[in-house]
C-alpha positions as CSV (number, residue, x, y, z in Angstrom):
1,M,135.5,-38.7,-205.3
2,R,133.8,-37.7,-208.5
3,V,130.6,-35.7,-207.8
4,L,127.8,-34.1,-209.7
5,L,127.2,-30.6,-208.2
6,T,123.9,-29.1,-209.1
7,V,123.5,-25.3,-208.5
8,Q,119.9,-24.1,-208.7
9,M,120.1,-20.3,-208.7
10,D,117.5,-18.0,-207.1
11,T,115.9,-16.1,-210.0
12,D,116.1,-12.7,-208.5
13,K,119.7,-13.1,-207.3
14,A,120.8,-14.6,-210.6
15,N,119.0,-11.8,-212.5
16,K,121.0,-9.2,-210.4
17,A,124.2,-11.2,-210.9
18,I,123.7,-11.1,-214.7
19,T,122.9,-7.4,-214.7
20,D,125.9,-6.5,-212.6
21,M,128.1,-8.9,-214.5
22,T,129.1,-11.0,-211.4
23,L,127.5,-14.3,-212.4
24,A,130.4,-15.3,-214.6
25,Q,132.9,-14.1,-212.0
26,T,131.3,-16.3,-209.3
27,M,131.3,-19.4,-211.6
28,K,134.9,-18.8,-212.7
29,S,136.2,-18.3,-209.2
30,V,134.9,-21.7,-208.1
31,F,135.7,-23.4,-211.4
32,D,139.3,-22.2,-211.3
33,R,139.7,-24.0,-208.0
34,I,137.7,-27.2,-208.7
35,K,138.8,-27.7,-212.3
36,P,135.5,-29.4,-213.5
37,E,135.6,-32.4,-215.7
38,A,132.4,-31.1,-217.3
39,A,129.9,-28.2,-216.8
40,Y,126.5,-27.8,-218.3
41,F,123.9,-25.2,-217.9
42,G,120.1,-25.4,-218.3
43,A,116.8,-25.2,-216.3
44,K,115.7,-27.5,-213.6
45,D,112.4,-26.9,-211.8
46,G,112.1,-23.6,-213.6
47,Q,115.4,-22.2,-212.2
48,R,118.7,-21.6,-213.9
49,T,120.9,-24.5,-213.0
50,A,124.5,-25.5,-213.4
51,F,125.4,-29.2,-213.6
52,V,129.1,-29.6,-212.7
53,V,131.1,-32.8,-212.6
54,F,134.4,-32.6,-210.6
55,D,136.7,-34.4,-208.3
56,L,135.9,-33.6,-204.7
57,K,139.3,-34.3,-203.1
58,E,138.2,-33.7,-199.4
59,V,134.8,-33.4,-197.9
60,S,136.1,-30.4,-196.0
61,D,136.2,-28.7,-199.5
62,I,132.4,-28.6,-199.6
63,P,132.0,-25.2,-197.9
64,S,134.5,-23.5,-200.1
65,V,132.7,-24.8,-203.2
66,A,129.1,-24.2,-202.0
67,E,129.4,-20.9,-200.1
68,P,130.0,-18.6,-203.2
69,F,126.8,-20.0,-204.8
70,F,124.8,-19.7,-201.6
71,R,126.1,-16.1,-200.9
72,D,126.1,-14.7,-204.4
73,L,123.2,-16.5,-206.1
74,G,120.9,-17.7,-203.2
75,A,121.4,-21.2,-204.7
76,K,120.1,-24.6,-203.7
77,I,123.1,-27.0,-203.9
78,A,123.4,-30.8,-204.1
79,F,126.5,-32.9,-204.2
80,I,125.8,-36.4,-205.7
81,P,128.6,-39.1,-205.9
82,V,128.7,-40.3,-209.5
83,M,130.6,-42.8,-211.6
84,N,131.7,-42.9,-215.2
85,F,131.2,-46.2,-217.2
86,D,134.7,-47.5,-216.3
87,D,133.9,-47.0,-212.6
88,V,130.6,-48.9,-213.0
89,Q,132.4,-51.8,-214.7
90,A,135.0,-51.9,-212.0
91,G,132.4,-51.8,-209.3
92,L,130.3,-54.5,-210.9
93,Q,133.4,-56.7,-211.0
94,K,134.1,-56.2,-207.3
95,A,130.4,-56.9,-206.5
96,G,130.5,-60.1,-208.6
97,S,133.6,-61.4,-206.7
98,S,132.2,-60.9,-203.2
């Protein structure tokens, strides 16, 4: 299932991770496993935030994706199911035929 993962990083922990050069390592270790379709970075609610779209193959993968961000960055995490335009069109066709 395609999901949007938002990772809102605690400012103090993210500052430390930037200073000790571990922020990129944490991101890369997770990204190497989940192979994101897209990843963007910005601010949300005044916090550094990563917006990552990827295919969540099994719900049991959630802890292995989330834990490094909880542990290393004190992050708030959200997994939101999302669709691309092709998915929306297919879903609307199914909805129209029922």
